[in-house]
C-alpha positions as CSV (number, residue, x, y, z in Angstrom):
1,M,8.8,3.6,-7.4
2,D,8.1,5.0,-4.0
3,R,6.0,3.1,-1.5
4,I,2.3,4.0,-1.3
5,V,1.6,4.8,2.3
6,T,-1.9,4.2,3.6
7,L,-3.6,5.4,6.8
8,T,-6.3,3.6,8.7
9,L,-7.5,5.3,11.9
10,N,-10.4,2.8,12.5
11,P,-9.2,-0.6,11.4
12,A,-11.1,-3.8,12.2
13,L,-10.6,-7.5,12.6
14,D,-13.0,-8.7,9.9
15,A,-14.7,-12.0,10.7
16,S,-16.9,-13.8,8.1
17,T,-19.0,-16.9,8.5
18,E,-22.4,-18.3,7.3
19,V,-25.6,-19.7,8.8
20,P,-28.3,-21.9,7.2
21,A,-30.8,-19.1,7.7
22,L,-31.1,-15.9,9.7
23,M,-34.0,-16.3,12.2
24,P,-34.9,-14.1,15.2
25,D,-34.6,-15.5,18.7
26,A,-32.9,-18.7,17.4
27,K,-29.5,-20.1,18.3
28,L,-27.8,-19.9,15.0
29,R,-25.0,-22.4,14.4
30,C,-22.3,-20.7,12.3
31,G,-20.0,-22.3,9.8
32,P,-16.2,-21.9,9.8
33,V,-15.0,-18.4,10.7
34,R,-12.5,-16.5,8.5
35,R,-10.6,-13.7,10.3
36,E,-8.6,-11.1,8.4
37,A,-7.0,-7.7,8.9
38,G,-9.5,-5.1,7.7
39,G,-10.4,-1.4,7.5
40,G,-10.1,0.9,4.4
41,G,-6.4,1.7,4.3
42,V,-5.3,-1.7,5.6
43,N,-7.2,-3.4,2.8
44,V,-5.7,-1.0,0.3
45,A,-2.2,-1.8,1.4
46,R,-3.0,-5.6,1.3
47,A,-4.3,-5.2,-2.3
48,I,-1.2,-3.2,-3.4
49,A,1.0,-5.9,-2.0
50,A,-1.1,-8.6,-3.7
51,L,-0.6,-6.7,-7.0
52,G,3.2,-6.7,-6.6
53,G,3.4,-3.0,-5.5
54,A,5.2,-1.5,-2.5
55,A,3.0,-0.3,0.4
56,L,3.3,0.8,4.0
57,A,0.2,0.4,6.2
58,L,-0.1,2.9,9.0
59,H,-2.9,1.8,11.3
60,A,-4.1,2.7,14.8
61,V,-4.3,-0.4,16.9
62,G,-4.8,-1.5,20.5
63,G,-5.7,-4.5,22.6
64,P,-5.9,-8.2,21.6
65,T,-7.7,-7.6,18.3
66,G,-5.1,-5.0,17.3
67,A,-2.4,-7.6,18.0
68,I,-4.2,-10.1,15.7
69,I,-4.4,-7.5,12.9
70,Q,-0.6,-7.0,13.2
71,A,-0.1,-10.8,13.1
72,C,-2.4,-11.1,10.0
73,L,-0.5,-8.4,8.1
74,E,2.8,-9.9,9.1
75,Q,1.7,-13.3,7.8
76,E,0.6,-11.7,4.5
77,G,3.9,-9.9,4.2
78,V,2.4,-6.5,4.2
79,P,4.8,-3.8,5.6
80,Q,3.1,-2.0,8.5
81,R,3.7,0.6,11.1
82,P,1.2,0.2,14.1
83,L,0.2,3.4,15.8
84,F,-0.7,2.2,19.3
85,I,-3.7,3.6,21.2
86,S,-5.2,2.8,24.6
87,G,-8.5,1.5,23.3
88,T,-9.2,-2.0,21.9
89,T,-9.5,-2.3,18.1
90,R,-13.0,-3.2,16.9
91,E,-14.2,-6.4,15.2
92,N,-16.7,-6.6,12.4
93,L,-18.8,-9.5,11.3
94,A,-20.1,-10.6,7.9
95,V,-22.7,-13.4,7.8
96,L,-24.0,-15.2,4.7
97,D,-27.5,-16.4,4.9
98,R,-27.3,-19.6,2.8
99,S,-31.1,-19.9,2.4
100,S,-31.4,-16.6,0.6
101,G,-27.8,-15.9,-0.6
102,E,-28.0,-12.6,1.2
103,R,-25.0,-11.2,3.1
104,F,-25.4,-9.2,6.3
105,R,-22.6,-7.0,7.6
106,F,-22.4,-5.9,11.2
107,V,-20.0,-3.0,11.7
108,L,-19.1,-2.1,15.2
109,P,-17.9,1.4,16.4
110,G,-14.2,1.9,16.9
111,P,-12.5,2.7,20.2
112,P,-12.5,6.4,21.2
113,M,-9.3,8.3,20.5
114,S,-8.0,11.1,22.7
115,R,-6.8,14.3,21.2
116,S,-3.1,13.4,21.8
117,E,-3.6,10.1,20.1
118,W,-5.2,11.4,16.9
119,R,-2.7,14.2,16.7
120,R,0.1,11.7,17.1
121,C,-1.4,9.7,14.2
122,L,-1.6,12.8,12.0
123,D,2.1,13.6,12.7
124,A,3.1,10.0,12.0
125,A,1.2,10.0,8.7
126,V,2.9,13.2,7.5
127,A,6.3,12.0,8.6
128,A,5.8,8.7,6.8
129,A,4.6,10.1,3.5
130,E,6.7,9.6,0.4
131,G,6.2,9.9,-3.3
132,P,3.4,11.7,-5.1
133,Y,0.4,9.9,-3.5
134,F,-0.9,9.1,0.0
135,V,-4.0,7.0,0.6
136,A,-6.4,7.7,3.5
137,S,-9.4,5.4,3.7
138,G,-12.1,4.5,6.1
139,S,-14.3,5.9,8.9
140,L,-13.0,8.0,11.8
141,P,-13.4,6.6,15.3
142,P,-15.1,8.5,18.1
143,G,-13.1,11.5,19.4
144,V,-11.4,12.3,16.0
145,P,-12.7,15.5,14.5
146,A,-14.6,15.4,11.2
147,D,-12.0,17.6,9.6
148,F,-9.1,15.2,10.3
149,Y,-8.7,14.3,6.6
150,S,-8.8,17.9,5.6
151,R,-6.0,18.6,8.1
152,L,-4.1,15.7,6.6
153,A,-4.4,17.0,3.1
154,S,-3.2,20.5,4.2
155,A,-0.3,19.0,6.1
156,L,0.8,16.9,3.1
157,E,0.6,19.8,0.6
158,P,4.0,21.4,1.3
159,S,5.8,18.2,0.3
160,G,3.8,17.9,-2.9
161,T,2.2,14.6,-1.8
162,R,-1.4,14.4,-3.0
163,L,-4.1,12.8,-0.9
164,L,-6.3,10.0,-2.4
165,L,-9.3,9.9,0.0
166,D,-12.0,7.2,0.4
167,C,-14.5,8.1,3.1
168,C,-18.1,9.3,3.5
169,G,-20.4,11.4,5.6
170,A,-19.1,14.3,7.7
171,P,-15.4,13.5,7.1
172,L,-16.0,13.7,3.3
173,R,-17.9,16.9,3.5
174,A,-15.2,18.5,5.7
175,A,-12.4,17.3,3.3
176,L,-14.3,18.8,0.3
177,A,-14.8,22.0,2.2
178,G,-11.0,22.4,2.7
179,G,-10.1,21.1,-0.8
180,V,-8.5,17.7,-1.6
181,H,-6.8,16.2,-4.6
182,L,-9.0,13.1,-5.2
183,V,-12.1,11.6,-3.5
184,K,-13.6,8.2,-4.3
185,P,-17.1,7.6,-2.7
186,N,-19.4,4.9,-3.9
187,Y,-22.7,5.9,-5.5
188,R,-24.6,5.5,-2.3
189,E,-22.2,7.7,-0.4
190,F,-22.1,10.3,-3.1
191,D,-25.9,10.5,-3.2
192,E,-25.9,10.9,0.6
193,L,-23.4,13.8,0.1
194,M,-25.8,15.4,-2.4
195,A,-28.8,14.7,-0.2
196,R,-30.7,12.9,-2.9
197,E,-30.7,9.8,-5.1
198,Q,-29.3,10.6,-8.5
199,T,-28.9,9.1,-12.0
200,D,-25.4,8.6,-13.4
201,A,-25.9,11.8,-15.5
202,E,-26.8,13.7,-12.4
203,R,-23.9,12.3,-10.5
204,E,-21.6,13.5,-13.4
205,R,-23.0,17.0,-13.1
206,S,-22.7,17.1,-9.3
207,A,-19.1,15.8,-9.5
208,A,-18.3,18.4,-12.1
209,R,-19.6,21.2,-9.8
210,L,-17.3,20.0,-7.0
211,V,-14.3,20.1,-9.4
212,A,-15.3,23.5,-10.8
213,D,-15.7,24.9,-7.2
214,G,-12.1,23.8,-6.4
215,R,-13.3,21.3,-3.7
216,A,-11.6,18.4,-5.4
217,E,-9.3,18.1,-8.4
218,V,-10.7,14.6,-9.2
219,V,-14.0,12.9,-8.3
220,I,-14.4,9.2,-8.9
221,V,-17.8,7.6,-8.0
222,T,-17.7,3.8,-8.0
223,L,-20.9,2.3,-9.3
224,G,-20.7,-1.4,-8.2
225,S,-21.2,-3.8,-11.1
226,R,-21.6,-0.9,-13.5
227,G,-18.0,0.4,-13.1
228,A,-16.9,3.9,-12.2
229,L,-17.6,7.5,-13.1
230,L,-14.6,9.7,-13.5
231,V,-14.7,13.5,-13.4
232,S,-11.7,15.9,-13.5
233,G,-11.0,19.3,-14.9
234,T,-10.3,17.8,-18.3
235,E,-12.0,14.4,-18.4
236,R,-15.5,13.0,-17.9
237,A,-15.9,9.3,-18.4
238,L,-17.9,6.3,-17.5
239,I,-15.7,3.2,-17.3
240,P,-17.8,0.0,-17.4
241,A,-16.8,-3.0,-15.3
242,P,-15.9,-6.3,-16.9
243,P,-18.1,-9.3,-16.2
244,V,-16.8,-11.7,-13.6
245,S,-16.9,-15.5,-13.9
246,R,-17.8,-16.1,-10.2
247,A,-18.9,-13.9,-7.3
248,E,-17.6,-14.8,-3.8
249,S,-17.8,-11.6,-1.7
250,P,-18.2,-7.9,-2.6
251,V,-16.6,-6.9,0.7
252,G,-13.4,-4.9,0.1
253,A,-14.0,-4.3,-3.6
254,G,-13.8,-0.6,-3.2
255,D,-10.5,-0.9,-1.3
256,S,-9.1,-3.0,-4.2
257,F,-10.3,-0.3,-6.6
258,M,-8.3,2.3,-4.6
259,A,-5.3,0.0,-4.6
260,G,-5.3,-0.4,-8.3
261,L,-5.9,3.3,-8.9
262,A,-3.1,4.4,-6.6
263,L,-0.6,1.8,-7.9
264,A,-1.4,2.7,-11.5
265,L,-1.1,6.5,-10.8
266,A,2.2,5.9,-9.0
267,S,3.4,3.9,-12.0
268,G,2.8,6.9,-14.2
269,R,-0.4,5.9,-15.9
270,E,-2.8,8.5,-17.2
271,L,-5.8,9.2,-14.9
272,A,-8.4,7.4,-17.1
273,D,-6.2,4.3,-17.5
274,A,-5.5,4.2,-13.8
275,C,-9.2,4.4,-13.1
276,A,-9.8,1.5,-15.5
277,F,-7.1,-0.5,-13.7
278,G,-9.0,0.2,-10.5
279,V,-12.2,-1.0,-12.0
280,A,-10.5,-4.3,-13.0
281,A,-9.1,-4.7,-9.4
282,A,-12.5,-4.1,-7.9
283,A,-14.1,-6.7,-10.2
284,A,-11.3,-9.2,-9.3
285,A,-11.9,-8.6,-5.6
286,I,-15.5,-9.8,-5.9
287,M,-14.0,-13.2,-7.0
288,T,-12.2,-13.7,-3.6
289,P,-13.7,-14.9,-0.3
290,G,-14.1,-12.7,2.8
291,T,-12.1,-9.5,2.6
292,E,-9.2,-11.2,0.7
293,P,-7.9,-8.6,-1.8
294,C,-7.8,-8.9,-5.5
295,R,-5.5,-11.4,-7.1
296,R,-2.9,-10.2,-9.5
297,D,-3.6,-12.8,-12.2
298,D,-7.3,-12.0,-12.1
299,V,-6.7,-8.3,-12.3
300,E,-4.3,-8.6,-15.3
301,R,-6.8,-10.9,-17.1
302,L,-9.8,-8.6,-16.5
303,A,-7.8,-5.5,-17.5
304,G,-6.7,-7.3,-20.7
305,E,-10.4,-8.1,-21.5
306,M,-11.4,-4.5,-20.9
307,G,-8.7,-3.4,-23.3
308,R,-9.8,-5.9,-26.0
309,R,-13.4,-4.9,-25.6
310,D,-12.5,-1.2,-26.1
311,A,-10.4,-2.1,-29.2
312,S,-13.3,-4.1,-30.7
313,A,-15.7,-1.2,-30.0
314,G,-13.4,1.2,-31.8
315,R,-12.7,3.3,-28.8
316,T,-9.6,5.4,-28.8
317,T,-9.4,5.8,-25.1
318,S,-8.5,2.7,-23.0
319,T,-11.4,1.0,-21.2
320,M,-13.4,4.2,-21.2
321,E,-16.8,5.2,-22.3
322,V,-17.3,9.0,-22.5
323,L,-20.6,10.1,-21.0
324,R,-21.2,12.9,-23.5
C-alpha cells in the first residue's frame, strides 16, 4: 500500500497543562506541561503511524518551535519532510480547569508566509503525492491565499490522486467553489459554512446539495459524541459513535478520524466502512491525553464493538444507520 502523504501549512507545538481554577488577574500555578507536535496534517500522520499505516508528514516549519516539532515526530517514528520557512512556528496551549472540568484552548496565529514560500510548499506537496489519496488538514497561515487547497486539488487531479480535506471557513468555501473529492468539517464548521445552526436532517440535505452541485464528491460531517454524517452521490448514512470507557482529551479526535478514514480507504474498504473506522478512531482518541493520537488496540476494540452492535440490531450495512 502506498504511503498516505499529509500536508500541514500551519503546524503548532501543542502544550497542555492544568490549573486548580481559572481566575482573572491571578498568578495561576500550572501543573506539568505536555508538549507534542500538532496541527491537522501532522496529527493525521501521527495517527496513521499509530494505527500501523505508512504516512509521510509534510509540514512548514521554522524557528526553535519548528525544530522541536521535528524532534517530536522523529521520536515518535513518524516519517516527515520539513518545508522550511523564515518565520517561527506557532505554539498552542490547552489548559484544564480542575475546579470545573472545563478545558480552554488558546490557538495562536501562525507565522506569515511569503508567496514564494507557499508556492514552494504547493510544489513540494504535488511532487510528494503518491497513491490514490492525499490528506490536507488545518488552517492556513497569514499570507497564504484562501484558495490554496483548491489549487492543490487541481494540481493533484492529473495524477489521479484525490484530496481528502479537513479545513473550515474561507479555505473550505474556496475548495468547494473549485470542486474537491472529499471534505470533512465538524458540525460547527459545517453550520458556519451554511450560515445557520442546523439539525442533522438539515445537515444531510445541505451536504446533499453540495454533492449534487458538483462541489464535493463526498461530504462527511463529524458530530462529536454522536458519530458522523456521510453523504455521497450514492450513500447517505448516520454512523453512531461507540461509547468510550474514559474520556481524557477531545483534542485531535477529528484528526484521528481523518487518519482512520484515509487508512481504511487506502486499504480498499468501502466508503461507509471507512467512515465507520474513522468514527472508531475518533472515539479512541478521546481516551488519550493531550493531543496523543488514537491507540491501535482501542480502535480495533471499538470498531469490533460497533460491528457487533450492528449485527445485533440486524443491520446489513456495517456500523451504519441510514438516515432515511
